[in-house]
N, C-alpha and C positions, 0 to 999 in steps of 0.2 A: 798837248791839252787840248780838249772841245771843248769840256762843261767847266761851267760857270757855277758854284754855288756861295752866294749869299748869309751870310752867321752873322751874327749879334753874340757880341763874347760880354760876359760880366768886367767890369773893371780890373777883380783880381787876373784872369786868363789871357785881356788881354796886355798886365801886365809884366805876367810870366812869359807872353810870347814873344813879346819887344827882347825882355831882358836875356832869350835864350836865344833869340837871332841873331845878338850881338856878342853872346859871347862864345856864339858859336860859327857863325860867320854862315849859315846856313839860312837861304830865304822864308821868310813864314810863310809861306804855301808850299815850302816843300814840309817844313818838320809838320804840318798839316795831314800831308800827304802819308809820310812815316806813321802819325800814330794812328791814322785811318787803316793803313794796310798792318797794324799788330792789332787792332781792335778787330779785325776780320779775319787774323789769321784766331781767335781764340777761341773762336765761335767752335770750331770743330772740342776746342779743350774742352769746353762745358756742357758736352749736347745732355750728359747724365740728370743734368739740375733741371730737364724735361721732367724726370719721373720723382725727384724730391717729394715728398708725400703721397706719394701715390698707392703706397702700399696702405691696406683695409683689413683691421684684423684687432681682434680683442688687445688690449691697453700691459698685457704681460705677452706677448706675443713672442718675445727673445727665449731663447734654448740655453744660452750660454748661463755655465755655472756662476752664480749671486746674481744673475739677474730677476732669474725663473722663480716664482714660485710656488711653495713646498704642493 
């Protein structure tokens, strides 16, 4: 590992990290790396969210039965 990052944690996060490290026996840095990898893997899953709210048109645009206006 050649990159070092300094992060200021809230007291709650610091306590969670310390407790999790003690409980699992994993180093605090390993826990943080694992969480960063997990977050990086979720980027592909949420790409569709870029399109949220991108549809323009009439408010009654839905053609689904029960939702469209007569």
